N, C-alpha and C positions, 0 to 999 in steps of 0.2 A: 432148885433151892438157891436163894441169894446168899452168897458167902461173903462178898466184898462189901465193905461199908460204903464205898463210893457208889456202887451200884444200888445199894439200898436207899441212899439219899436221893439218887436220881429218880427212882421209882416213886418215892414219896412225893417229890416235887411235881412229877407228872400227874399223879393222882390229885394233888391239891389244885393244880391248874385246871384240870377237867371239872372239878367241883365248883371252882370259882366261876368258870365260864358259864356253866349251867345256872348258877345263881344270878349272874348278871342278865342272862337271857330271860330267865323267869321274871325278874324285876321289870325288864323292858316291856314284857307282855302285860304285866299287871298295871303299868302306868302308861297309857296310850299318849301319843303326842298331842299337843294342842291342835284342835281342828281349825280349818280355815273359816268355816261359817259359825256364827254365833259363839262368842268366847265361852269356853268350858271353864266354869268357876273352880274346877279342881286344878287348873293350870296356874302356875306362878307367872302370869303374864299380865301386863297392865298397858292400856293404850296411852296413858300419860307418861311422858318422860320423867325420870327421877329428878326431883328437886323443883319441878314446875307445879304451880298451884292454879286453880281455876280463877278466872276473872270475876269481878263483882259489879262493875259499873254497867248500867243499862242492860240488865240481864235479859230483857226481851229481845235485844238486838245484838249485843256483843257476844258472839259465839266463838270460843277459842278453837284452834285447829286440830285438837287431839281427838282421835277416834276411840270413844269409850262406850261402855254400857253401864248405866246407872240411873239414879234419881237424885234430884237436887231440890231441897225444900227451902222456900224463901218467906221471909217476913219483912215487909217494907212499910215505913211510915214516911209520908210525903206531904210537905206543907206547901200551900199555894201562896203566891205573893199577894199583898194587900191591894196593889194597883192593877190586878188582873180582873177579867170579867167575873171571876169567882169571889173576888173581894176577901181573900184569905181563906182560912179553913184548912182542912187536911183530908187525907184519905189513908186507909190502911189496906194493905194487900197481903193475902196469904196465897201462895202459889206453889205448884209442884211441877218441875220440868222432868222430862224423861228422854233418855238417849239409848239407842240399841245399836251396837256394832254389828252390822250384817256381815261384813268381812273385816279384816284388819285394816282396810283402806276406805270403807264406806259405812256410813251410819245414818240411821233414821233419827231425827231430832224433833221433839215437841217442846218449844221454848216459851210459849205464852199461853196462859190460862189463869185460873184462880178466882177467888172471891174478893170483892172490893167493898169496903165500908167507906162510903163517900159522904164527906161532911163539909160542904162549901160554906164560906162565910156569908155569901149572898143569900138572904132569907127567902127570896123568890124561888130559888132552886130547891132548897130543903135537903135534909139528909136522906140518904137512901143506901141500899146495898144491892149487889147483884153480881152476876158472872161477867168476867172480861172476855174479850175476843180470844180466839184460838189460833195459834201459829204452829204449823208443822212443815217439815221438809226433809232434805237430805244434805249431807256434806260428804266430800271424798278427798282424801289427801293426794295431791299431785306429786309432791316431793316429801319423802319421809326418810330423814337421815339422822337417826338417834346418835350416831357416832360423832356428829359435828358439835352440838345437836341443832337441827333445823327441820321445820316442817311447814309446808304451805298447803292450805286447804280451801278450795272454793265451796260455797254452799248456795242452795236455793230453797227459799221457804215461801209459803203463802199464808197470809193472815186472813182467816175467815171472819167476817164481820158479823158474828153471831151474839155478841154481848148486848147488854141492856143500855138503851139510850139514857136512862136516868142517871147513869154513872159515866156518861160520855163515851160509851162503847157502841158497837153495832152500827157504825156509820159507813155507807158505801156498799160496794159490791166485792170487796176484797182487795188486798194489796200484795204484789209480788215483792220479795225481799232477796235480791241477789247480793252476795258478799264474798270477800276473800279475806282470810286471816292467816297469820304466820307467827311462829314462835322461834326464838333463838336464845341461846344462853352461853355463858362462860363462867365456869365454876359455880359459885353461889348466886351469881347475878343472872336475871332472866328478863326477857322482853317479849311481850305479846302485843300484836297490833292487828287491826282490821280496817277495811274500807268497804262500804256497801251503799245501797240505795233503797228507797221505798217508792215503788211505782204502782199507783192504783189502777184498777180496772176502770173506774169512773173518775176522771180527773176533775169533774165538777163537785163530786161529793167529798173527795179526799185531796190532800196536798201531796206534792211530789218533792222528795228531799234526798240528800246524800248524808251519810253519817260516817264517822271515823272514831277510832279509839286507840289509845296507847297505854299499855300496862307495864310498869317496871317494878320489880321486887328484888329483895336480897334476903337470903336465908341467914338470919342472925343466929338462929338456933334451930335444932330439929323440930321443935314445937312452936316456933315463933318466926313468921315470915311477914314483915311489914311491906306494904306496897303503896304506890301512888299511881293514879289513873287520870288521864285527861281524855275527854270525849266531847264531840259536838255534832251539830246539825247545820247543814246549809240547804235552805229551801229554794228549789228550782222554780216551783209554781204553786200557787194556792188554789183552793177550790172556789166555789161561788157562795159560800156561807149559808148553804141551804139546810144544814144539819138541823133536825127537829129537836128543840129543847123544851122539856115539859116543866111547867111552873107549879108551885105548890097549890095555886088556886084552880088547877085543872086545865088551865089554858096552855096552848102550845105556841111557840114563837121560833122563828129561824135564828140560827146563831148569829148571822150577819146583822139582822135587825136588832138583836139584843146588844151587840157590840156598839151599834150606832146610838141606841137609846141611852146606854150607860157611858158613852163617850170614851170607850177604850179602843185602842188601835188593834190591828190584826195580830193575832197571836196563835200559836199552835200548841198541841198537846204533848210536846217533848217526846219521850219514848213511851209514854203511857197511852196516848190516844192520837189518832189522826182525825182532826176536826174538820178539815176542808175549809179553813178560814180564808177570808179575802185578804189581799194586800200583805202577803207574807213572802212573796218572791224576792229573793236576794237577801233575806234576813239570815243571820247567823246566831247560834246560841252555843256557848262553850262552857263546860263545867269541869270541876276538879273533884276527885274522890280520893280519900285517904283511908287506909284501914289495915287490917292484919288478918292473915290466914294462920290457922292452927292445925297442922296435919297431925291427927291422932295416930294414924299410920298411913300407908300408901293408898288405902282405900277410903278412909273416912277423913274428910277435911272440913273443918269449921271455919267461919269467917264473919267479920263485922266491918262495916264501912260507913263513912259519913261524907255527904256530897253537897257542894254549894256551887252556884253559878259564878263564872269568871267574867262574863260579858254584862254590859248594862242591860241588854235584852235577856229576859229570864223566861219568857213564855209562862209556863205554869209551875216553874221550879223556884221555890224560895230556899228550901233545904230538904235534905232527905237522909234517913238512917236506914240501914238494911242489915239483916243477919241471914246467914245461910249455912246449911249443912249439906254436904255432897257426899254420897256413897257411890263409888264407881269402881269399875274393873277394867 
């Protein structure tokens, strides 16, 4: 029999401690740790660092360094210059990107696809619609330091030329796209950049180029993150202009021949298409994109952007507007 109050309190404390320990152990068994392979959506884990938002410029090429799982839906309106082979006009793109984190350091990425509504100003080409080429690949973080924060991630993708010629897709035998991207931040200020290249399997059918991007944003408010992006292309080599172009009268003509007949110089397809045009080696095209990201929460992020060329050379870019919704983990 326990007669002493001090002894009684000690026994009560010991019993309470045993009950608490069993409760914690039971909870630990009920909530398994996050697995290494394929992120468990029950885990409170996110591949993107807090405060960072996805980039928007040149979505087919500008791949940020974060290892995430999710989908990204795009709507793009793109206007062509009047002095290009297309003589103005525009196109609309609806696309869906997908990313799957195989581990916390490696991800499968599918960055180009979609349906294109193509409306060139040149009546000989005519309006048409069809599917774009498809680009897939992998990326893996070499340096991942969220405490800094800093991440460095190389990637390797391959563009399958399976799109339709009537919308300036499906040209060549495919293009390799190696790149490296990095992100760094300080407080509410964030920087994301990349550098890469497009190296075709058939250098006669496609052009060879380098690309680069710089994204800078500042978190003004939890739901309002304005950004500025600059990106460009430097063409190392052109193709032979042999891409087949179908005319509205049913005839077919090579791209290089069409350029000569219409008196327009060599131009390329920007981030939309690789045309393999002649006389583009040494050319540079640089553009500016401004916009805003709206993080609904850490998994759902909306965005809108407007883009214009900065250089006299425009290729097929007069102006562009894009909207995006990204759902990721």
